[in-house]
C-alpha positions as CSV (number, residue, x, y, z in Angstrom):
1,M,-17.9,-9.0,-18.2
2,Q,-14.5,-10.7,-17.9
3,E,-14.2,-14.2,-16.6
4,W,-11.0,-15.6,-15.2
5,N,-11.1,-19.3,-14.8
6,N,-7.5,-20.3,-14.0
7,F,-4.5,-19.4,-11.8
8,Y,-1.0,-18.8,-13.0
9,I,1.2,-21.5,-11.5
10,N,4.5,-22.8,-12.6
11,G,4.5,-20.8,-15.8
12,K,1.0,-22.1,-16.9
13,W,-2.6,-21.1,-16.6
14,T,-3.9,-23.8,-14.3
15,A,-7.4,-24.9,-13.3
16,P,-8.2,-24.3,-9.6
17,S,-8.7,-27.1,-7.2
18,G,-12.4,-26.2,-6.5
19,K,-15.3,-24.7,-8.5
20,G,-15.9,-21.6,-6.4
21,K,-16.1,-18.2,-8.0
22,I,-15.8,-14.6,-6.6
23,D,-17.7,-11.7,-8.2
24,V,-15.7,-8.5,-8.7
25,I,-18.0,-5.4,-8.4
26,N,-17.7,-2.2,-10.3
27,A,-17.6,0.5,-7.6
28,S,-19.6,3.1,-9.5
29,T,-22.3,0.9,-11.1
30,E,-22.6,-1.8,-8.4
31,E,-22.7,-4.4,-11.2
32,V,-20.5,-7.5,-11.6
33,M,-17.5,-6.5,-13.9
34,A,-15.6,-9.8,-13.6
35,T,-15.4,-13.2,-11.9
36,I,-12.3,-14.9,-10.6
37,P,-11.6,-18.4,-9.2
38,E,-11.9,-18.9,-5.4
39,G,-8.7,-20.6,-4.4
40,D,-8.1,-22.9,-1.4
41,E,-5.3,-24.6,0.4
42,H,-4.6,-27.0,-2.4
43,D,-4.1,-24.1,-4.8
44,A,-1.8,-22.4,-2.3
45,D,0.2,-25.6,-2.0
46,A,0.6,-26.0,-5.7
47,A,1.8,-22.4,-6.1
48,V,4.2,-22.7,-3.2
49,T,5.6,-26.0,-4.5
50,A,6.3,-24.4,-7.9
51,A,8.0,-21.4,-6.3
52,R,10.1,-23.7,-4.1
53,A,11.2,-25.7,-7.1
54,A,12.2,-22.6,-9.1
55,F,14.0,-20.9,-6.3
56,D,17.5,-22.5,-6.6
57,H,17.8,-21.5,-10.3
58,W,16.3,-18.0,-10.0
59,S,18.4,-17.1,-6.9
60,N,21.5,-18.1,-8.7
61,T,20.6,-16.2,-11.9
62,P,23.0,-13.2,-12.3
63,P,21.3,-10.1,-11.0
64,A,21.6,-8.3,-14.4
65,E,19.7,-11.1,-16.0
66,R,16.9,-10.8,-13.4
67,G,16.9,-7.1,-14.0
68,A,16.6,-7.6,-17.8
69,L,13.5,-9.7,-17.3
70,L,11.9,-7.2,-15.0
71,K,12.6,-4.5,-17.6
72,K,10.5,-6.6,-20.1
73,V,7.7,-6.7,-17.5
74,Q,7.8,-2.9,-17.2
75,E,7.6,-2.6,-21.0
76,G,4.6,-5.0,-21.1
77,M,2.9,-3.0,-18.4
78,K,3.4,0.2,-20.4
79,A,1.9,-1.4,-23.4
80,R,-1.3,-2.2,-21.4
81,S,-1.3,0.9,-19.2
82,D,-4.6,2.3,-20.6
83,E,-6.3,-1.0,-20.0
84,L,-4.9,-1.2,-16.5
85,A,-6.1,2.3,-15.7
86,K,-9.6,1.6,-16.8
87,V,-9.7,-1.7,-14.9
88,I,-8.5,0.0,-11.6
89,A,-10.9,3.0,-12.1
90,A,-13.7,0.5,-12.2
91,E,-12.5,-1.8,-9.4
92,V,-11.4,0.9,-6.9
93,G,-13.3,4.0,-8.1
94,M,-10.4,6.4,-8.5
95,P,-11.1,8.9,-11.3
96,L,-9.6,7.6,-14.5
97,K,-7.0,10.3,-15.1
98,L,-5.7,9.9,-11.5
99,A,-5.8,6.1,-11.9
100,G,-3.5,6.3,-14.9
101,L,-1.0,8.6,-13.1
102,I,-1.0,7.0,-9.7
103,Q,-2.5,3.5,-9.8
104,V,-0.6,2.5,-13.0
105,G,2.2,5.0,-13.3
106,S,3.9,4.2,-9.9
107,P,3.9,0.4,-10.4
108,I,5.4,0.8,-13.9
109,A,8.1,3.0,-12.3
110,N,8.7,0.5,-9.6
111,F,9.3,-2.4,-12.0
112,G,11.8,-0.2,-13.9
113,Y,13.5,0.9,-10.7
114,Y,14.1,-2.7,-9.5
115,A,15.1,-3.8,-13.0
116,K,18.0,-1.3,-12.6
117,M,18.6,-1.9,-8.9
118,A,19.2,-5.6,-9.4
119,S,22.5,-5.0,-11.2
120,E,23.5,-1.9,-9.1
121,F,22.9,-3.3,-5.6
122,Q,25.9,-4.0,-3.4
123,W,25.5,-7.7,-2.8
124,S,28.7,-8.1,-0.7
125,E,31.2,-6.2,1.4
126,T,34.3,-6.9,3.4
127,T,34.6,-6.3,7.1
128,G,37.7,-7.5,8.9
129,N,38.4,-11.1,7.9
130,S,34.8,-11.6,6.7
131,R,33.0,-11.3,3.4
132,V,29.3,-10.4,4.2
133,V,27.0,-11.4,1.4
134,R,23.3,-10.7,0.8
135,E,21.2,-13.6,-0.3
136,P,17.4,-13.9,-1.1
137,V,15.2,-15.0,1.8
138,G,13.5,-17.7,-0.3
139,V,9.9,-18.2,-1.3
140,V,7.8,-15.1,-0.5
141,A,4.0,-14.9,-0.2
142,C,2.8,-11.4,-1.2
143,I,-0.7,-10.6,0.1
144,T,-1.9,-7.3,-1.2
145,P,-4.8,-4.8,-0.6
146,W,-7.5,-3.3,-2.8
147,N,-6.9,0.4,-2.3
148,Y,-3.8,0.8,-4.5
149,P,-3.8,-2.8,-5.8
150,L,-1.2,-2.8,-8.6
151,H,1.1,-0.3,-6.7
152,Q,1.3,-2.6,-3.7
153,I,1.8,-5.6,-5.9
154,A,4.7,-4.0,-7.7
155,A,6.3,-2.7,-4.5
156,K,6.5,-6.3,-3.2
157,V,6.8,-8.5,-6.3
158,A,9.3,-6.4,-8.3
159,A,11.6,-6.0,-5.2
160,A,11.3,-9.7,-4.3
161,L,12.1,-10.8,-7.8
162,A,15.0,-8.4,-8.1
163,A,16.4,-9.8,-4.8
164,G,16.3,-13.4,-6.2
165,C,13.2,-14.6,-4.4
166,T,10.4,-16.5,-6.0
167,V,6.9,-15.3,-5.4
168,V,3.3,-16.4,-4.8
169,L,0.9,-13.5,-5.1
170,K,-2.6,-13.4,-3.6
171,P,-4.2,-10.1,-4.4
172,S,-7.3,-8.7,-2.7
173,E,-10.4,-10.5,-4.0
174,V,-12.1,-7.1,-4.1
175,A,-9.8,-5.6,-6.8
176,P,-8.0,-8.5,-8.4
177,V,-8.4,-8.1,-12.2
178,N,-5.3,-5.9,-12.5
179,A,-3.2,-8.7,-11.0
180,F,-4.4,-11.2,-13.6
181,I,-3.4,-8.8,-16.3
182,L,0.0,-8.5,-14.7
183,A,0.3,-12.3,-14.7
184,E,-0.3,-12.2,-18.5
185,V,2.4,-9.5,-18.8
186,I,4.9,-11.6,-16.8
187,D,4.1,-14.7,-18.8
188,A,4.8,-12.8,-22.0
189,A,8.0,-11.4,-20.6
190,G,9.4,-15.0,-20.3
191,L,10.2,-15.3,-16.6
192,P,11.2,-19.0,-15.8
193,P,8.3,-21.2,-14.6
194,G,7.6,-21.0,-10.9
195,V,9.3,-17.7,-10.3
196,F,6.0,-15.8,-10.2
197,N,2.7,-17.5,-9.3
198,L,-0.8,-16.1,-8.9
199,I,-3.7,-17.4,-6.9
200,S,-6.8,-15.7,-5.7
201,G,-9.2,-16.2,-2.9
202,T,-10.2,-15.0,0.5
203,G,-7.8,-14.1,3.3
204,P,-9.0,-16.6,5.9
205,V,-8.7,-19.5,3.3
206,A,-6.1,-18.9,0.6
207,G,-4.3,-16.2,2.5
208,E,-3.9,-18.2,5.7
209,A,-2.9,-21.3,3.7
210,L,0.1,-19.4,2.3
211,V,1.0,-17.9,5.7
212,R,1.1,-21.2,7.5
213,H,2.8,-23.1,4.7
214,P,6.2,-24.5,5.8
215,D,7.8,-23.9,2.5
216,V,7.0,-20.1,2.5
217,D,10.0,-18.3,4.0
218,M,8.5,-14.9,4.2
219,V,5.1,-13.1,4.1
220,S,4.8,-9.6,2.9
221,F,1.4,-8.2,3.7
222,T,-0.4,-4.9,3.3
223,G,-3.8,-4.4,4.8
224,S,-5.6,-3.8,8.1
225,T,-4.0,-4.0,11.5
226,R,-6.5,-6.6,12.5
227,A,-5.4,-8.9,9.6
228,G,-1.7,-8.1,10.3
229,K,-2.1,-9.4,13.8
230,R,-3.6,-12.6,12.6
231,I,-0.9,-13.1,10.0
232,S,1.8,-12.6,12.7
233,E,0.0,-15.2,14.9
234,V,-0.2,-17.8,12.2
235,A,3.3,-17.2,10.8
236,A,4.8,-17.6,14.3
237,A,4.3,-21.4,14.1
238,T,7.0,-21.6,11.4
239,V,9.1,-18.7,12.6
240,K,9.0,-17.1,9.1
241,R,9.8,-13.5,8.4
242,V,6.8,-11.2,8.2
243,A,6.8,-7.7,6.8
244,L,3.6,-5.7,7.6
245,E,2.3,-2.4,6.2
246,L,-0.9,-1.7,8.1
247,G,-3.3,1.0,9.1
248,G,-2.7,4.7,9.9
249,K,-4.3,7.7,11.6
250,S,-1.9,10.3,10.4
251,A,-1.8,13.9,11.7
252,S,-1.1,17.0,9.8
253,V,0.2,19.5,12.3
254,I,-0.2,23.1,11.3
255,L,1.9,25.5,13.4
256,D,1.0,29.1,14.2
257,D,3.3,30.7,11.6
258,A,2.3,28.4,8.7
259,D,0.7,29.7,5.5
260,L,-2.9,28.6,6.5
261,P,-4.6,28.5,3.1
262,T,-1.8,26.4,1.7
263,A,-1.6,24.1,4.7
264,V,-5.3,23.5,4.9
265,K,-5.7,22.8,1.2
266,G,-2.6,20.5,1.3
267,T,-4.1,18.6,4.2
268,I,-7.4,18.2,2.6
269,N,-5.7,16.9,-0.5
270,A,-3.7,14.4,1.6
271,C,-6.9,13.3,3.3
272,F,-9.2,12.9,0.4
273,L,-6.9,11.2,-2.2
274,N,-8.5,8.0,-3.5
275,S,-11.7,9.0,-1.6
276,G,-9.8,8.7,1.6
277,Q,-8.9,5.1,1.0
278,T,-5.2,5.6,1.6
279,C,-3.4,4.1,4.6
280,S,-1.2,7.2,4.9
281,A,-4.0,9.7,4.6
282,H,-3.7,12.8,6.8
283,T,-7.1,12.4,8.5
284,R,-6.4,14.5,11.6
285,M,-5.6,18.2,11.1
286,L,-4.1,19.7,14.3
287,V,-4.4,23.5,14.5
288,P,-3.8,26.2,17.1
289,E,-6.9,26.9,19.1
290,S,-6.6,30.6,18.3
291,R,-6.8,29.9,14.6
292,Y,-9.7,27.4,14.6
293,E,-12.4,29.6,13.1
294,E,-10.2,30.6,10.2
295,V,-9.1,27.1,9.6
296,A,-12.6,25.7,9.7
297,K,-13.7,28.2,7.0
298,L,-10.8,27.3,4.8
299,A,-11.4,23.6,5.2
300,V,-15.0,23.8,4.1
301,E,-13.9,25.9,1.1
302,A,-11.2,23.3,0.2
303,A,-13.6,20.3,0.7
304,S,-16.2,21.9,-1.5
305,A,-13.8,21.7,-4.5
306,F,-13.9,17.9,-4.3
307,T,-16.7,17.1,-6.6
308,V,-18.1,13.5,-6.3
309,G,-19.0,11.5,-9.3
310,D,-18.4,8.9,-12.0
311,P,-14.7,8.1,-12.2
312,F,-15.1,7.9,-16.0
313,G,-17.0,11.2,-16.3
314,G,-13.9,13.4,-16.5
315,S,-14.8,16.1,-14.0
316,A,-15.1,14.3,-10.6
317,K,-12.2,14.5,-8.1
318,L,-13.7,11.9,-5.8
319,G,-15.1,8.6,-7.1
320,P,-17.0,6.0,-5.0
321,L,-15.6,3.9,-2.2
322,I,-14.6,0.3,-3.0
323,S,-17.7,-1.6,-1.8
324,E,-21.1,-1.4,-0.1
325,A,-19.5,-2.7,3.1
326,Q,-16.9,0.1,3.1
327,R,-19.5,2.7,2.3
328,E,-21.6,1.7,5.3
329,R,-18.5,1.5,7.5
330,V,-17.6,5.1,6.6
331,R,-21.2,6.4,7.0
332,N,-21.3,4.8,10.4
333,Y,-18.2,6.5,11.5
334,I,-19.7,9.9,10.4
335,R,-22.7,9.2,12.5
336,K,-20.5,8.2,15.4
337,G,-18.7,11.6,15.1
338,M,-22.0,13.4,15.2
339,E,-23.2,11.4,18.2
340,E,-19.9,12.1,20.1
341,G,-20.4,15.9,19.7
342,A,-18.0,16.8,16.9
343,E,-19.0,19.9,14.9
344,L,-20.1,18.7,11.4
345,L,-18.8,21.4,9.1
346,C,-19.7,19.9,5.8
347,G,-20.7,16.5,4.3
348,G,-22.5,14.0,6.4
349,P,-23.7,10.4,6.3
350,D,-26.4,10.8,3.6
351,A,-25.8,9.7,0.0
352,P,-25.1,12.4,-2.6
353,A,-28.6,13.2,-4.0
354,D,-27.6,13.0,-7.6
355,L,-25.8,9.6,-7.4
356,P,-28.4,6.9,-6.7
357,K,-26.0,4.1,-7.7
358,G,-22.4,3.5,-6.7
359,Y,-20.7,3.5,-3.3
360,Y,-20.4,7.2,-2.9
361,V,-19.8,9.2,0.3
362,K,-19.9,13.0,0.7
363,P,-16.5,14.5,1.5
364,T,-16.9,15.3,5.2
365,V,-15.1,17.6,7.6
366,F,-15.6,17.6,11.4
367,G,-14.5,20.5,13.6
368,R,-13.6,20.6,17.4
369,V,-13.0,16.9,17.5
370,K,-11.8,15.5,20.8
371,P,-8.4,13.8,20.6
372,D,-9.7,10.6,22.3
373,S,-13.0,10.4,20.3
374,T,-13.7,7.4,18.0
375,I,-13.2,9.3,14.8
376,A,-9.9,10.7,16.0
377,Q,-8.5,7.3,17.1
378,E,-9.8,4.7,14.6
379,E,-8.9,4.4,10.9
380,I,-12.0,5.3,8.9
381,F,-10.7,4.8,5.3
382,G,-13.0,7.3,3.7
383,P,-13.1,11.0,2.9
384,V,-13.5,12.2,6.5
385,L,-11.3,14.8,8.1
386,S,-11.1,15.6,11.8
387,I,-9.9,19.1,12.9
388,I,-8.4,19.0,16.4
389,T,-7.2,22.1,18.3
390,Y,-4.1,22.4,20.5
391,R,-2.8,25.1,22.9
392,D,1.0,24.7,22.4
393,E,3.5,22.5,20.5
394,E,3.9,20.1,23.4
395,E,0.2,19.4,23.3
396,A,0.3,19.1,19.5
397,V,3.0,16.4,19.7
398,R,1.1,14.5,22.4
399,I,-2.0,14.5,20.3
400,A,-0.2,13.6,17.1
401,N,1.5,10.6,18.8
402,G,-1.6,9.7,20.8
403,T,-3.0,6.9,18.6
404,P,-1.9,3.2,18.2
405,Y,-0.7,4.1,14.7
406,G,2.5,5.7,13.3
407,L,2.5,5.5,9.5
408,A,2.7,9.0,8.2
409,G,2.0,12.7,8.9
410,G,2.8,16.2,7.9
411,V,4.1,19.4,9.5
412,W,3.4,22.9,8.2
413,A,5.4,25.9,9.5
414,G,6.8,29.2,8.5
415,S,10.1,27.5,7.7
416,D,11.3,24.0,6.8
417,E,13.7,24.2,9.7
418,R,11.0,24.7,12.3
419,A,8.8,22.1,10.7
420,Q,11.6,19.6,10.7
421,Q,12.3,20.1,14.4
422,L,8.7,19.1,15.2
423,A,8.7,16.3,12.7
424,K,11.6,14.7,14.5
425,R,9.3,14.2,17.5
426,L,6.6,12.5,15.6
427,R,6.6,8.7,16.1
428,T,5.8,7.9,12.5
429,G,7.5,6.4,9.5
430,Q,7.4,9.4,7.2
431,V,6.5,13.1,7.5
432,D,5.8,15.6,4.8
433,I,7.5,18.9,5.4
434,N,5.4,21.9,4.2
435,G,3.7,19.8,1.6
436,G,6.7,17.7,0.5
437,G,5.5,15.2,-2.1
438,F,5.5,11.4,-1.9
439,N,8.9,9.9,-2.9
440,L,8.5,6.6,-4.7
441,F,12.0,5.5,-3.8
442,A,12.2,6.5,-0.1
443,P,11.4,3.9,2.6
444,F,7.7,3.5,3.3
445,G,6.4,1.9,6.5
446,G,5.3,2.6,10.0
447,Y,5.9,2.6,13.7
448,K,3.7,0.9,16.4
449,Q,0.6,-0.8,15.0
450,S,1.2,0.6,11.5
451,G,3.5,-2.4,11.0
452,R,7.1,-3.4,10.6
453,G,9.5,-3.4,7.8
454,R,9.9,-1.0,4.9
455,E,8.9,-0.9,1.2
456,M,10.1,1.1,-1.8
457,G,13.6,2.0,-3.0
458,P,16.7,-0.1,-2.0
459,Y,15.2,-0.4,1.5
460,G,12.3,-2.4,0.0
461,M,14.6,-4.8,-1.7
462,E,16.6,-5.3,1.5
463,E,13.5,-6.7,3.2
464,F,13.8,-9.7,0.9
465,L,17.5,-10.4,1.7
466,E,19.4,-12.3,4.3
467,Y,22.9,-11.7,5.6
468,K,25.6,-14.4,5.5
469,S,29.1,-14.0,6.9
470,L,32.0,-15.9,5.2
471,Q,35.0,-16.0,7.5
472,F,38.5,-16.2,5.9
473,K,42.1,-16.3,7.2
474,P,43.5,-12.7,7.3
475,N,44.8,-11.4,4.0
476,A,43.2,-14.3,2.0
477,P,42.7,-13.6,-1.7
478,A,39.0,-14.2,-1.3
479,L,38.8,-10.9,0.6
480,A,39.7,-8.9,-2.4
481,P,36.8,-7.0,-4.1
482,T,34.7,-9.4,-6.3
483,A,31.7,-9.4,-8.6
484,P,28.2,-9.6,-7.0
485,Y,28.1,-12.8,-4.9
């Protein structure tokens, strides 16, 4: 068992203000795998103070120098990639091979991308008699979730640091060990003291202390819509910028001329990835009423291929859920679906018979789900798919847009052109066309109660920048092209 006793503040491993500890539980064994300090408002203040003191120097460091340091972080992460994959497989439950490819591979790529972007970004432009410059927003509090813990950290921290911001990171207390390893990597890379700071603790205590702190200029949060609303409320008192990536209830719309076996299998894959613990999971499959029986059979066949088991065992495609609380939440949703009259095609609320330990849930598919039912409206965050039928494209669009969320989705059709026409009508931040893959450098974020702002690519770095206009007399020499401001 690992024990972490200190926070990383102002370039040093620093004792916390209090004596509280938080246990980190292995999702497949239900045993304590690590302990971390439980931070409070004093720890948050110390971290913010360090970040504020470091901001002036870091924001004025040439972008290429910032990028070179981020490149060192990327190299340090690569050197510890096997360790990180094992830690996240234990914390989150994703099978080890997938954890290495997704949970570790994407954050390593992100740090490399922003290392390069720092020197390539267009920091200023001329319009009329003005030079418009981009400047870092300031001190950023990054509050991150447990489902893709290191990926979400990298999407925020790497972009913010490249932009010239200083950062205080509070990772989820449920899956925090990877963040402590990252802090070790950042320390070894030689970032100036105070540029990156790490504290841990619960959202209502450490998290809210960061959100309300007057010296925090921006909060970047990924998590539940409920928590996002609370952060918006608390942050309003200091009128700070807030970026939110929240929940989803994404629809995969299968049109009548789609390749059904491919579309159904692709939808199941997009629903069950990470045991369904994905905010952009395609948890609603919309199909023509006339094709329902065929789709239902294909869905059961595809779901049966998702073997459940030990993430370190080598053969499982689905590991456990993150915690006992999450397992019970998902099982209760499955029971609710049955109570409300949906057709249980496979799976169910009972634990897998051969897995007495671990937070496992059977991959579950419901058929003939009503669009306004609980399981069709609320985010379940588990391996549960709802098949909903429609009569025509107009009804399909109404159903797809008929939830409070708008994060992701998919459209399957006989041609990309037809799929794209329907995708344009979906009120959602991204749409996969005929199984198009996730693009790490395209903007990611949602409409409606799925949040505001975008992450990934240059769009993610822009979230951490302000505009400033410098007005000159016409034809002044200062309006000529210059180096990055």
